[in-house]
N, C-alpha and C positions, 0 to 999 in steps of 0.2 A: 547463374540467373545474372543479369546483368545492373549493375547499382543503380539504385534511385536514384532521383534526382529532389526528391519527398526531403523537406522538415522533417518528416517525425513517417517512425514507421514501425509498422503495430505485428506483431506475432503471435498466433494465439497455438498452446501444444493442447491438446485436448485432451491424455491422458501424459498426467505427469506424474515424472519419475524423483520427483524432491519429497525428497525423506518424510521433510515436515506438514508440506499438501495432504500427502498420498497421491492416488490414480484421479484425481481432480482436474478439470481445464484449464486451466493455468496461463494470464499474456505477459508482455516482453514489451515495452515501449523505448523506442528508440532516447538516447542518455541524455535528445536536446528537451525533452518531459520537466526534466529536474531542475531544479529552483538553484538558483543562485547562491541566494542566503541556506542553504543545507548544510550545517558544520558535519553532518558524514561523507563526504563527497570522499576524505579518503578510509574512513573508516567500515564504508559500504562493504559488506557482506559482495554485495554481486561485482562490487570488484577481482574475485581472485575467485578463481578455480573456473571450476567447466561453465558454469554460470556468464562469466566474468566472459570466457571467446564467443559465448551465444551472445549476451550481450554486445558485445563487440561489431558483431554479423550484423543484427538490426537496428545498430547504429549507424553503420556506414554505409544500412541500402542491402545488403549483401543479403541480406533475411527478410522475411517479414513480407507486410501488403499493408496498401495505402488504407485511410482511418476508414474509405469509402467500405472497400471489401474486405478489413474490419468490422464493422456494424455488418456489415450479414453474417459473418461467423458466428456474430455473438447472436445473433436472429434466428441462428437456425441451429442450438443449441438447442436439447431438450429442457419439457412443458418443468421446472422447478429443480435444473441445474445450481451445486451449488459450484460455484466459478471464482477464483482469487483473477482480479485485474496488478497484476502489474507485479513477478516477482522482481523488475528490476525497472527501473521507472515513473514517472505520477501518473497526474493527469494532466489531461491534453493543454497545449500551453507551452511557449516558451515562455525559459525561466523560471522567475518567482509570480508569473501572471497566469492565473487558470484561467480557457475560453471557454465561456459561459455555453458559446454556442455549441462545440462541440458536447463538452458534460450531457449539454440535455438529450443531445441526438446519442450518447451514450447511456444515456438513463430509460430513454424510448428504446429504443434499441432491447436493452434488460429485461422489459415487462413479463415475468412470466417467467424469468429465472429467478439464482438466490448469488447475483453479482455481489463482492466485495475487493475493498484495498485499502493504501491507508497513502497520505498523500502529508510532502514536508512542504507542501506550498502556503506562502507564511497566509494568515487567518486575522491576527491581531494589529489592524491595522490596515489593513486592506479588505474593504466591505463589498467590493466587486469577488472576491474568492472567498469571503464570509457566504454572501446570498445564494453562491452558485450551490457550496457546498452544502448549506442548509437545503436547499431544494431539491439536491440528489436525494439526502439521509432520508425525505419525506417524500418520494416517489418512487420507495423499491430497491437502490439499489447503493448502498453501503458503502460511505469512506470513513472509515480512522482517522481523525487527526494525529500526525506523528510527532508527541511532545521530543525533545533531547534529555531533558532531563523533566526529575519528579514538579523544580521549582518550575517548570513552563506547562505542568500538567493543570495542573489547578486550576488558571486564567485561564485554557483552554474551555474543559468542564463549565467551567461560569457561564461563554458564550453561550451556550447548548445547542448547539447548531448540529453535534455530533457526538459520535460515543469518541472514545481515546484511548493513547495506545502511549506509554512513554520506553523508555530506553531507561535498563534498571545496571547496576555497576554488574559484575559479571559473575560473582556467587550469588544472589538474590536466589533463596528459594523458598521464601514465603510470603504469606501476604499481609499489609499493612494499612494503615493510613496515610495521608499523604497531610501534613500544613493544617490546610481546611476543611480535615474530615473525612475526604475524597476513599472509599478503597478500594488498593489494589492489586491486582493477583494476580503471581505470578503462569504465563504461557505455559500449558501442560504441557507442549509439547518440550520445555525443557526443561522437567520435571521428570519426563517420560517419554520416550521417543516412539514407542506404541500411540498416543496420543496425536494424531492426525486431525489435522484440520477437516478432514474429511467427514472426523466424525464428530468432533467438537463443535464445528462451530459459532462461537460465540462472537469470533472477529466480526461473523454476519449480521448480527445483532444489534440494528442503528439502537431502538430503544433499551439494551443494559446500563444499568447504573456501573461497575465493576470497573476502571482501568488496568487496562490491559499490561501487564508491563514483562519484558524483552529482555530477560541479562545480555551483556554486550558476546556477542560469539562470532567466530571465526576469522579469518587470518590479520582482517583490520581492526580489529579491534587495539589493539596496540598501538592505533592511532588515533585514539579517543582520547582525552581527559578523563584521568578516571575521575575526578571531582563531579559525577553526574548524582552523586545520591540528597 
């Protein structure tokens, strides 16, 4: 394929081999969608192993399609299909800013499907991002707000714009309450590899109460501060 001149490129794998998700459709967005403010830039699991090679090819335009073509692929998914947006990458928009028009188009393409994703795009102090995510969660496309530690999770819950996920210390295995009293449960897959997104589907539930915690994992975890609890 000839290299694309697109700012963003998108790739949809219709049957994922990701051992965490199970064989559901998963997408990848180019690295240009990732916020500059994300502290996981070195620790991100997507920058290591086979996924890193795939993400590099999507990011440099060797693999993937335009956003308009990607929306057509999402619209073509079967009714009721569970799918994960972005095993690598973030919501549309360069750097810290969400492109609200593009996100709305994605939400509309997802109608009748059960898409979910996570975002590190900043929301506190970024009202346009806040409203874009609120609208997405109210209209059938689940956007989990990603906290980098427990201290960040409580303020995100307080916003009330969507479900929250957080990074946890590497060996966390038990559920607990945050200082503000919010319940945190550990991602079932971190406790049992047989528990796939395909069956769990907690992260797709925009109305859930518990925060989902993901213990640090992958090669890049050594780059992340241990002071995250």
